[in-house]
C-alpha positions in Angstrom: 69.9 54.1 29.7 66.4 54.4 31.0 63.5 52.8 29.3 61.7 56.1 28.9 64.6 57.6 27.0 64.8 54.5 24.7 61.0 54.7 24.0 61.3 58.4 23.3 64.1 57.6 20.8 61.9 55.1 19.1 59.1 57.6 18.9 61.5 60.2 17.4 62.6 57.6 14.9 59.0 56.8 14.0 58.2 60.4 13.4 61.2 60.6 11.0 60.1 57.5 9.2 56.6 59.0 8.6 58.1 62.3 7.5 60.5 60.4 5.2 57.6 58.5 3.6 55.7 61.7 3.1 58.7 63.3 1.3 59.1 60.2 -0.9 55.8 61.1 -2.6 57.5 63.6 -4.8 60.7 63.2 -6.8 61.8 66.7 -5.8 61.6 65.9 -2.0 62.6 62.2 -2.3 66.3 62.7 -1.4 65.3 64.6 1.7 62.9 61.8 2.6 65.6 59.2 2.2 67.9 61.2 4.5 65.2 61.6 7.2 64.4 57.9 7.2 68.1 57.0 7.3 68.6 59.3 10.4 65.5 57.8 12.0 66.9 54.3 11.5 70.3 55.4 13.0 68.5 56.8 16.1 66.6 53.5 16.4 69.7 51.4 16.1 71.6 53.5 18.7 68.7 53.3 21.1 68.5 49.5 20.7 72.3 49.1 21.4 71.9 51.1 24.6 69.2 48.7 25.9 70.3 46.5 28.7 70.8 42.9 27.5 73.2 43.3 24.6 75.5 40.3 24.8 78.6 41.4 22.8 79.0 44.8 21.3 82.1 43.8 19.3 80.0 41.2 17.3 77.4 43.9 16.7 80.0 46.4 15.6 81.5 43.9 13.2 78.1 43.3 11.7 77.6 47.1 11.3 80.9 47.5 9.6 80.6 44.6 7.3 77.0 45.4 6.4 77.8 49.1 5.9 80.7 48.2 3.6 78.6 45.8 1.5 75.8 48.5 1.3 78.2 51.2 0.2 79.8 49.0 -2.5 76.4 48.0 -3.8 75.2 51.6 -3.8 78.2 52.8 -5.7 78.5 49.9 -8.2 75.0 49.0 -9.1 73.7 50.7 -12.2 70.4 52.5 -12.0 69.1 50.1 -14.6 69.6 47.2 -12.2 67.8 49.0 -9.3 64.7 46.6 -9.5 67.0 43.6 -8.9 68.6 45.5 -6.0 65.3 46.3 -4.4 64.2 42.7 -4.7 67.4 41.5 -3.1 67.1 43.9 -0.2 63.5 42.8 0.4 64.9 39.2 0.6 67.5 40.2 3.1 64.9 41.8 5.3 62.8 38.6 5.2 65.8 36.5 6.0 66.7 38.7 9.0 63.2 38.4 10.4 63.2 34.6 10.0 66.6 34.3 11.7 65.8 36.7 14.6 62.5 34.9 15.3 64.1 31.5 15.2 67.0 32.7 17.5 64.5 34.1 20.0 62.7 30.7 20.1 66.0 28.9 20.7 66.7 31.4 23.5 63.4 30.4 25.2 64.3 26.8 24.8 67.7 27.3 26.4 66.2 29.0 29.4 63.4 26.3 29.5 60.9 29.2 29.5 57.8 28.9 27.4 56.9 32.0 25.4 53.6 33.5 26.5 50.9 35.8 25.2 51.3 37.0 21.6 55.0 36.0 21.4 54.4 32.4 19.9 52.1 33.8 17.3 54.6 36.6 16.5 57.3 34.0 16.1 55.5 31.8 13.6 54.4 34.9 11.6 57.9 36.2 11.6 59.2 32.9 10.3 56.4 32.3 7.8 56.3 35.7 6.3 60.0 36.2 6.5 60.7 32.9 4.8 58.3 33.5 2.0 59.8 37.0 1.5 63.3 35.6 1.4 63.0 32.9 -1.3 60.3 34.9 -3.2 62.6 37.8 -3.5 65.4 35.6 -4.7 63.2 34.3 -7.4 62.2 37.9 -8.3 65.9 38.8 -8.4 66.7 35.9 -10.7 63.9 36.7 -13.1 64.9 40.4 -13.3 68.6 39.5 -13.7 67.7 37.0 -16.4 69.3 34.2 -14.4 66.0 32.3 -15.1 63.2 32.8 -17.6 61.1 35.9 -16.8 57.9 34.4 -18.2 55.5 32.6 -15.8 56.6 29.0 -14.9 53.4 26.9 -14.6 52.6 23.3 -14.3 49.4 21.2 -14.1 47.6 21.5 -10.8 49.8 24.4 -9.6 47.1 26.2 -7.7 46.0 23.1 -6.0 49.6 22.3 -4.9 50.1 25.9 -3.6 46.7 25.8 -1.7 47.7 22.4 -0.2 51.1 23.8 0.9 49.4 26.9 2.3 47.1 24.8 4.4 50.1 22.8 5.5 51.9 25.9 6.5 48.8 27.0 8.6 48.7 23.7 10.3 52.4 23.9 11.2 51.9 27.4 12.5 49.2 26.1 14.8 51.4 23.3 15.9 54.3 25.6 16.8 51.9 27.9 18.8 50.6 25.0 20.7 54.0 23.5 21.4 56.8 26.0 20.6 59.5 23.5 21.5 58.5 20.8 19.0 61.6 21.3 16.8 60.5 18.9 14.0 57.3 20.9 13.5 59.2 24.2 13.7 61.8 23.0 11.2 59.0 21.9 8.9 57.5 25.5 9.2 60.8 27.0 8.2 61.2 24.7 5.2 57.5 25.2 4.2 57.8 29.0 4.2 61.0 28.8 2.0 59.3 26.5 -0.4 56.1 28.6 -0.6 58.2 31.7 -1.5 59.6 29.9 -4.5 56.3 28.4 -5.7 54.3 31.6 -5.2 56.6 33.8 -7.4 57.6 31.5 -10.2 54.1 31.7 -11.9 54.3 35.5 -12.0 55.5 37.0 -15.3 58.0 39.9 -15.9 55.2 42.4 -16.7 53.9 42.0 -13.1 57.2 42.6 -11.4 56.4 46.1 -10.2 53.5 44.6 -8.2 55.5 41.7 -7.0 58.4 43.9 -5.7 55.9 46.2 -4.0 54.2 43.2 -2.4 57.4 41.6 -1.2 58.4 44.9 0.2 55.2 44.9 2.2 55.9 41.3 3.3 59.4 42.3 4.6 57.8 45.0 6.7 55.1 42.7 8.1 57.8 40.2 9.0 59.8 42.9 10.8 56.7 44.0 12.6 56.1 40.5 13.9 59.7 40.2 14.9 59.3 43.4 16.9 56.5 41.8 18.9 58.8 38.8 19.5 61.5 41.1 20.9 59.2 43.6 22.6 60.8 46.3 20.5 58.4 49.1 19.7 60.7 50.7 17.2 60.7 47.6 15.1 57.0 47.3 15.4 56.4 50.8 14.2 58.9 50.7 11.3 57.7 47.3 10.2 54.1 48.5 10.2 54.9 51.5 8.2 56.7 49.5 5.5 54.0 46.8 5.5 51.2 49.4 5.2 52.9 51.5 2.6 53.8 48.4 0.5 50.2 47.2 0.5 48.9 50.7 -0.5 51.5 50.8 -3.3 50.5 47.3 -4.4 46.9 48.4 -4.6 47.9 51.4 -6.7 49.9 49.2 -9.1 47.0 46.8 -9.5 44.5 49.6 -10.2 46.9 51.0 -12.8 46.6 47.6 -14.6 42.9 47.3 -13.9 43.5 43.9 -12.3 43.0 42.3 -8.9 45.9 41.2 -6.7 44.6 37.7 -7.0 44.8 37.8 -10.7 48.4 39.1 -10.5 49.5 36.4 -8.1 47.6 33.4 -9.6 46.7 34.4 -13.2 50.1 33.6 -14.8 49.8 36.8 -16.8 52.4 37.0 -19.5 52.6 33.3 -20.4 53.0 33.6 -24.1 51.2 31.2 -26.4 53.6 31.0 -29.3 51.0 29.8 -31.7 48.7 32.7 -30.7 51.5 35.2 -31.2 52.3 33.8 -34.7 48.6 33.9 -35.6 48.3 37.5 -34.3 51.3 38.5 -36.3 49.8 37.0 -39.4 46.6 38.9 -38.9 48.3 42.2 -38.4 46.1 45.2 -39.1 47.9 46.9 -41.9 51.6 47.3 -42.8 54.4 48.4 -40.6 56.3 51.5 -41.9 60.0 51.5 -41.1 61.8 54.8 -40.8 65.3 56.0 -40.1 66.6 58.3 -37.3 67.1 60.9 -40.1 63.4 60.7 -41.0 62.5 61.3 -37.4 64.7 64.3 -37.3 62.7 65.9 -40.2 59.5 65.4 -38.3 61.0 66.8 -35.1 62.3 69.9 -36.9 58.8 70.8 -37.9 57.3 70.2 -34.4 56.5 72.4 -31.5 55.7 69.8 -28.9 56.9 66.3 -28.1 56.1 63.7 -25.4 58.6 61.0 -24.6 57.1 57.7 -23.4 59.8 55.6 -21.7 59.5 51.9 -21.2 61.6 48.9 -20.1 63.4 49.0 -23.5 65.0 52.3 -22.4 66.2 50.7 -19.2 67.7 47.7 -21.1 69.5 49.9 -23.6 70.6 52.3 -20.8 69.3 55.1 -23.1 68.2 57.6 -20.4 71.2 59.9 -20.9 70.8 59.8 -24.7 67.1 60.6 -24.2 68.0 63.7 -22.1 70.5 64.7 -24.8 67.8 64.5 -27.5 65.4 66.5 -25.4 68.0 69.2 -24.8 68.6 69.5 -28.5 64.9 69.7 -29.3 64.4 72.4 -26.6 67.1 74.4 -28.2 65.1 74.4 -31.4 61.9 75.5 -29.6 60.2 72.2 -29.1 58.4 71.7 -25.8 59.3 68.3 -24.3 57.5 66.3 -21.6 57.7 62.8 -20.4 54.7 60.5 -19.9 55.1 58.1 -17.0 52.8 55.1 -16.7 52.5 53.7 -13.2 53.7 50.2 -14.1 56.3 51.0 -16.8 59.5 49.1 -16.1 60.2 46.5 -13.4 59.5 48.3 -10.2 57.3 51.2 -9.0 58.8 54.5 -10.2 61.4 52.7 -12.3 61.2 55.3 -15.1 61.3 58.2 -12.7 64.5 56.8 -11.2 66.2 56.4 -14.5 65.2 59.8 -15.8 66.2 61.4 -12.6 69.7 59.8 -13.0 69.9 61.6 -16.3 69.0 64.9 -14.6 65.7 65.3 -16.4 63.8 68.1 -14.7 61.2 66.8 -12.2 58.5 69.1 -13.6 58.7 67.4 -17.0 57.8 64.0 -15.6 54.0 63.9 -16.0 51.8 61.1 -14.6 49.4 59.2 -16.9 46.1 60.9 -15.9 47.6 64.3 -16.3 49.4 63.8 -19.6 46.7 61.9 -21.5 44.6 64.9 -22.4 47.7 66.5 -24.0 48.3 63.8 -26.6 45.8 65.0 -29.2 47.5 68.4 -29.3 51.0 66.9 -29.4 53.0 66.9 -32.6 55.3 63.9 -31.9 55.1 61.1 -29.3 58.3 59.1 -29.0 57.8 55.6 -27.5 61.0 54.0 -26.3 60.7 50.3 -25.6 57.1 50.5 -24.2 54.6 48.1 -25.5 51.6 47.0 -23.4 51.2 50.4 -21.7 50.5 52.1 -25.1 48.4 49.3 -26.6 45.0 50.8 -27.9 43.4 47.3 -27.6 43.2 47.9 -23.9 40.5 50.4 -24.7 38.5 48.6 -27.4 39.4 44.9 -27.7 37.3 43.0 -25.1 39.1 39.7 -25.9 42.5 41.1 -25.2 44.2 40.1 -21.9 45.0 43.7 -21.2 41.4 45.0 -21.9 40.4 47.6 -19.4 44.0 48.5 -18.4 44.5 52.3 -18.3 47.1 53.2 -21.0 48.9 56.2 -22.3 46.9 57.6 -25.3 49.9 57.7 -27.5 47.9 56.8 -30.6 46.1 60.1 -30.5 49.2 62.2 -31.1 49.7 63.6 -34.6 52.9 61.6 -35.2 54.1 58.6 -33.3 57.7 57.2 -33.4 58.1 53.8 -31.8 61.7 52.6 -31.0 61.9 48.8 -30.8 64.4 46.0 -31.6 61.9 43.9 -33.3 58.1 43.3 -33.7 58.1 40.8 -30.8 55.1 41.4 -28.5 55.4 42.7 -25.0 55.1 40.7 -21.8 51.3 40.4 -22.2 52.1 38.3 -25.4 49.7 40.3 -27.6 50.3 42.3 -30.8 50.0 46.1 -30.6 47.8 47.7 -33.3 49.5 51.0 -32.6 52.5 49.8 -34.7 50.2 49.5 -37.8 48.5 52.9 -37.5 48.8 55.4 -40.3 50.4 58.0 -38.0 53.0 55.5 -36.5 56.5 55.2 -37.7 58.7 52.3 -36.5 62.4 52.8 -36.0 64.2 49.5 -35.4 67.4 49.0 -33.5 69.1 49.5 -30.2 67.3 52.4 -28.4 70.5 54.2 -27.3 72.2 54.0 -30.7 69.0 55.1 -32.5 68.5 58.1 -30.2 72.1 59.2 -30.5 71.6 59.1 -34.3 68.5 61.2 -33.9 70.4 63.8 -31.9 73.0 64.1 -34.6 70.3 64.4 -37.3 68.3 67.0 -35.3 71.4 69.1 -35.0 71.7 69.4 -38.7 68.4 71.4 -38.7 69.7 74.2 -36.5 
C-alpha cells in the first residue's frame, strides 16, 4: 500500500476523531461521537497494518481478538456506577502501551546497532516517562475508586521534597538516555523512576479530586501516545495522541475552575485529608438542630409542589439509585410537578459522572441542566432534592473564608423553598467540613440508603394521586 494512501487514511481518521470529540460535547450527540471516533480508530489500525514492515500478522490478529474480547466483556459487565474505575484503568493501559512500545523501539535500535537520531531519543524518554507515570498513577486511582485502598490523601513528612527530588532524578535520567540511548542501567532506572513517580504523585490526592485526576491521567495517556507516534514515525498516532492530550488538559482546567482551585493545589494540596478532631469540633458547634423526616413526610411536600430540582451526588452512584430517581421523577410529573436535574461539574468521581448515570436511567437530556444555568431557578423552586451530594451544595463556599472550599462555585440549593437531603449519616463530605445547609430552617434530612428511601418516596407520592 502506498505511503500516500496510508497518510490519507490517517488524515481521514484524524477528521473523524475531531468530529467525534465535537459530538461528545452534548449528551444527545455523544453516542454518534463515540461511533465516529471508533470508526476513525478502525481506519487508523487498518492503515497501520498495511504499512510495510509488519513482522507477524498472526500475532497482531491474536492481540486484536483477545483485546476485543476483553473490551466487550468489560463493556457488558461493568456497572455504570463503576465507570470511573473503568476509565482510570483504561488510562493506565494506554500509558503501559506507550511505555512498552517506546522501550521495544529502543531495543530494536540496539539490535540493529543503529543509534536513534533527531527527535526520536527525546520522544522515547517522554513516552517512557509519561507512560510509566500514567500507568501506575492510574492503578492507584483505580484502587482508590474501587476502595481497595483508602480514598483519603496518603501523606507523610517531607512528601513534596521527596517527590521534587525524584522528579529531578527522572529529568537527569532522561538526559542520560538522550545522550546515550544504549546505556541500559540508566534506561532501566528511568522506567523504574517513572513507575514510582506515578504512585507517589497520586496517593496524596483525595477522593473529592478524582474527577480532576482522571481527566489529567487521560491527558497524560494521550501525550504518551503522541510521543510514541514520533518514535514510530506514525502521524496517525501523533494526531490522535495530541487530541487526547489537549482535550484532557482543557477538561482538567474546566474541572479546576469548577472548584475554584489551581491544578497545583489539586496535585499537591492533599485536599480531603480529614482532621478527625476538627470534624468532631465542627459537629459540636453545629449551627442549629437537624430535623429528621420520613419519606412519607417528603411525599406530602411534593404533593403540594409545582417544581422540583434533583441534585445528584456520589451517594446516588454508591446506592445505584439512578433508576429509582427516574421513577420518582416520572411519578411527580404525572401529578403536574416540573422536574429538572442540577448537574455540578465535579459531582461524582469523573467528569460527567452524573450525566452518565442519569442517561443510563433514560432521563431526558433536556432535563439535565448545568450549574450556571440552573442556579437562578432555585429561589423559585418549591423542592430541591439532594441525593448524596455534600461539598457541592455547601453554602460555606460562598461566605466562610476560613473554609477549605471557600470560593468554590456551588449549586444554590439552600435558596429553594424546601430542601430534602438524603444521606446515610451526618458524616462530612470529602472536604472534611460540616455543611450548614443541613441545619437550615428549610432543610429536612432523610437518613438511610438513597435507593430504598427514594422507592419509599415513590410509593408515598402515589398515594396522593
